[in-house]
C-alpha positions, 0 to 999 in steps of 0.5 A: 667569455661568457658571452659576445658582451666580453668581447667589448669588455675586453677590446676596450681595455686593450685598447687604451694601452700603449703601442695598441694597433688593433684589437678584436675579440671572438667569443665563439673562438675563445680568443683575442687577436690583438696587434701592437708595437713592441717597442711600447708595450711587452706581452706581458702587459697585454695578457695582465690588462686582460686578467685584470678584468677577471678573464684567464688566459688558457696557459696561465689557466692551465699553471693555477690548478689551486686557482681552478680548485678554488674557483670550483669550490666557490662555485659549488658553495654558492650552487649550495646557498641557491640550491638551499634557498629554493628547497627551503621555499619548496618546504614553505610550499608543497605545491611549488613543484606541481604548479610554479606560481607567479610570485616563485618564478619573479622571484627566480627571474630577479635573482637571475638578474642579480647574479647577472647583474655583476657581469653588467658592472664590467659592460655597463658600468663605464656608463654609470661612472659616465653619467655620475661624473657629469651630474652638476652641482653634484650633490647626493639628491642630484646623483640620486635622481640620475641613478633613478633615471638610469633605473627607470631608462634601462628597466622601461627598455628592457620591458618594452623590447621583451613586450615586442618579443612576446607580441612576436610569439603571440603572432605565431600562437593561435592556439595552446597546442601552438603556444606549448609548442612555442614554448618548449622551443624556447625552452630548448634555447633557454638550456643552451643559453644556461650551457653556455653561460657555463662554458659546458660544450665550446661549440654551443658559443656558435648559438647566439643571438646579437646585431651586426658588430657594427651596430653592437660597437654604435649603441656602445659608442653612444652610450658612452658618449651620452650624459644623460642617464635616461637616454643611457639606460634606454640604450642599454636594452639594445646591447645584446651582448648580454647571454642572459639579456638574450636567453631572458628576451627568448624566454618572453618570446615563449610565453607568447604574451606581451605582458608576460614577456614585459614583466620577466624582463621587468624583474630580470632588469630590477635585479640587474640595477642592484649589483650595477648601481653598487659597483663601487662597493662591490668592487672593493669587496669582490674580485673580478673573477668572483664576479664572473663565478656569479655568472655560472650560478646565473647560468644554473637558474637560466637552466632551471627556468628553461626546465620549468618553461619546458614543463609549461609548454608540454602542460599547454600541448596536453602532451601528458608528459609534463611534471603535474602528470607524470606525478599524478600518473605516479601517485595513481601508481602507487594507490593501486599497488598498496590497495589492489 
């Protein structure tokens, strides 16, 4: 599982099966406990329901070394593509590493949102199906209008909550030095969330931002029950189970600015919409496993954003250890060596 949102995806899939009395998935423990009537369903049926959502059970994963190798190759390929685009952008803008422009930052946020959007299909795809099937009269224009309302609601909720986190950060940062300290703290959380998305260290699963499970389930249930696409979209910002979304909220707080916080979540939210609204197309050409692999690529980008925010924090705190200062110091040393 990549985040606490995976718990809901698995629980919903298993709860639909006949004979299931109780199911509880735990992201922190990386386990699913199921109570079921084996006269109505066998264990293989439960395993199949979980694996159909793109998850692998440990025993199954151990037997499929070929699939592990294929997953690793696919991840490296996607990473090389993303890295290649980044270095291509660097060659076009030589000052990129010296001072990251707002445009590059927003493009990175949009990209993180895009890759995260494939994971959103599992969490929010049912909401889209729900309001889409309820549209009446059903014409291309009414369906498009419903999608537009959902997109507006979802993006607005992300931006407003992002602004709230940015405002929270601004209340405790009265000086540039304190803003730098907050940015450094946020960068640590971004690095942790990125590593969590890569499933590198199991202990990091315990570091998470979430509402009580009863509240999370209540919000998800209300979103499923609703048929108003705008209302469904507005509730999406409260679905804190999504790991990348949690990371973006932390990043918004680290800016210490409501405007920057809103902008971060705006571009992230826009990125998630493309795969989510087109999930019928993506579901037919991409397997669930490939979609989960895309979340790993998103994790690498979150780590990159964490490093960028750390550099910003060091610069604001005037530590002298930010990338620009270190680069200037190194260039000065090189000049002295060549011109003693």
